[in-house]
C-alpha positions in Angstrom: -68.0 26.2 51.8 -67.2 23.8 53.9 -64.9 20.4 53.5 -65.6 17.2 55.1 -62.8 15.3 55.5 -62.9 11.9 54.3 -62.1 8.7 56.6 -58.7 7.7 56.7 -58.0 3.5 57.7 -55.0 2.4 58.4 -54.5 -1.4 58.8 -56.1 -4.9 58.4 -60.0 -5.0 58.7 -60.6 -8.6 57.8 -58.6 -11.8 59.3 -55.1 -13.2 57.9 -55.2 -10.4 55.3 -58.3 -11.4 53.2 -57.9 -7.5 52.1 -54.5 -7.8 50.8 -55.1 -10.7 49.4 -57.9 -9.5 48.1 -56.1 -6.3 46.3 -53.2 -8.1 45.2 -55.3 -10.5 43.0 -57.4 -7.7 41.3 -57.4 -7.3 38.0 -56.7 -3.5 36.7 -59.8 -2.2 35.7 -59.3 0.9 32.7 -61.8 2.6 31.1 -60.8 4.2 27.5 -62.3 7.8 27.0 -63.2 9.5 24.1 -61.4 11.8 22.6 -60.8 13.8 25.8 -64.1 13.3 27.3 -63.3 14.3 31.6 -60.2 16.6 30.8 -62.6 19.3 30.1 -63.8 19.3 34.5 -60.1 18.7 35.0 -58.6 21.6 33.7 -62.2 24.0 35.1 -60.9 23.5 38.0 -58.6 26.6 39.2 -55.1 25.6 39.4 -52.7 26.7 42.1 -48.7 26.6 42.8 -48.1 27.3 46.4 -44.5 28.0 47.6 -44.3 27.5 51.2 -41.4 25.8 53.0 -43.1 24.7 56.5 -44.3 21.1 55.6 -47.3 21.4 57.9 -48.7 24.5 56.4 -48.2 23.1 52.9 -50.2 20.2 53.3 -52.8 22.1 55.7 -53.3 24.4 52.6 -53.1 21.5 49.9 -55.3 19.9 52.4 -58.4 22.9 52.1 -57.2 23.7 48.4 -58.6 20.4 46.8 -61.1 19.5 49.0 -62.6 23.0 47.6 -62.0 21.9 44.0 -58.6 23.8 43.4 -55.6 22.2 41.3 -52.5 22.2 44.1 -48.9 22.2 42.4 -46.1 22.9 45.5 -43.1 24.2 46.2 -40.9 24.7 48.9 -38.1 27.2 47.9 -38.6 30.1 45.8 -36.3 29.0 43.2 -38.7 25.6 42.8 -41.2 28.0 42.6 -40.2 29.4 39.7 -38.6 26.7 37.3 -42.6 25.7 37.9 -44.0 29.2 37.5 -42.2 28.9 34.4 -43.0 25.5 32.8 -46.3 25.4 33.7 -49.4 28.0 33.2 -50.8 28.5 37.1 -54.2 30.4 37.8 -53.1 31.6 40.7 -49.2 31.6 43.1 -50.1 31.6 46.9 -46.4 32.6 48.1 -44.8 33.0 51.6 -43.2 35.3 52.0 -40.1 33.9 53.6 -38.8 31.1 51.7 -35.0 29.2 53.0 -33.3 30.9 49.8 -35.3 33.2 47.8 -37.9 35.1 49.5 -42.0 35.5 48.0 -41.2 38.7 46.9 -38.3 38.1 44.7 -40.0 35.1 43.5 -43.1 37.5 42.3 -41.1 40.0 40.7 -39.4 36.7 38.4 -43.4 36.0 38.1 -44.9 38.6 36.1 -48.7 38.2 34.6 -49.5 35.7 37.4 -52.0 36.4 40.2 -50.1 36.4 43.5 -51.0 36.0 46.8 -48.8 36.0 49.6 -48.7 34.6 52.8 -47.1 35.6 55.6 -46.1 35.9 59.4 -45.0 39.7 58.1 -47.5 41.9 58.5 -46.5 45.6 58.8 -47.7 48.2 56.5 -43.8 48.0 54.6 -44.9 44.7 54.0 -48.0 45.0 52.7 -46.7 48.1 50.2 -43.7 46.1 49.2 -45.8 42.6 48.4 -48.3 44.7 46.3 -45.2 47.4 44.5 -44.0 43.2 43.7 -47.9 42.1 41.9 -49.9 40.7 44.8 -53.6 40.7 44.0 -53.7 40.0 47.9 -51.8 39.4 51.0 -52.8 37.0 54.1 -51.5 37.1 57.5 -50.5 34.2 59.8 -52.3 32.4 61.3 -55.1 32.1 58.7 -58.3 29.7 59.1 -57.1 27.9 56.8 -60.4 26.5 56.3 -61.5 29.7 54.7 -58.6 30.0 51.9 -60.0 28.6 49.3 -62.7 30.6 50.1 -60.9 34.3 49.5 -59.2 32.3 46.0 -62.1 31.7 44.8 -63.6 35.2 45.3 -59.9 37.0 44.2 -59.7 34.8 41.0 -63.3 35.7 40.2 -62.6 39.8 41.0 -58.8 39.9 39.0 -61.3 38.0 35.7 -63.6 41.1 36.4 -61.1 43.8 37.2 -57.6 43.3 37.6 -55.0 43.3 40.3 -55.5 47.2 41.3 -59.9 45.7 41.9 -58.8 42.6 44.2 -57.0 45.1 46.3 -58.8 47.6 46.5 -61.3 45.2 47.2 -59.1 43.6 50.6 -57.4 46.5 51.9 -59.5 49.8 50.8 -58.3 52.8 48.9 
């Protein structure tokens, strides 16, 4: 499933700040929502905590995941990721292995019970074994196609729901 890019315009399209004046003088419009209507749609989106220290990678993953319908919360350090994961329930943790403070493996070990997918440039068999031991259901190696990441995570979540972590790992890595 590909995501279409939305155009972004910076600057003024009309002379003399007409658009800015129109926005500045517009009256706020609020809609009352009865009985939490609309909340089901927001809660139906899978929630992902993305812990990634590289700002451009974090932005790229966030953009593609949100375009595919995920709710994304981000953290740039392991400590921040642990705090966020303990404060809110997520459907999936997407963790970089190499973080500036606490590594992704250690973060995953502190957050038992949440499906973890590692993203890392570390690709040795030992790293995969360590990731699985830390509770990973999947391990995505860098570089990867960020456009295909949402589909992979959706498939991981579906398989996880059908049979748990072992089922996802077997799908991705066999045996």
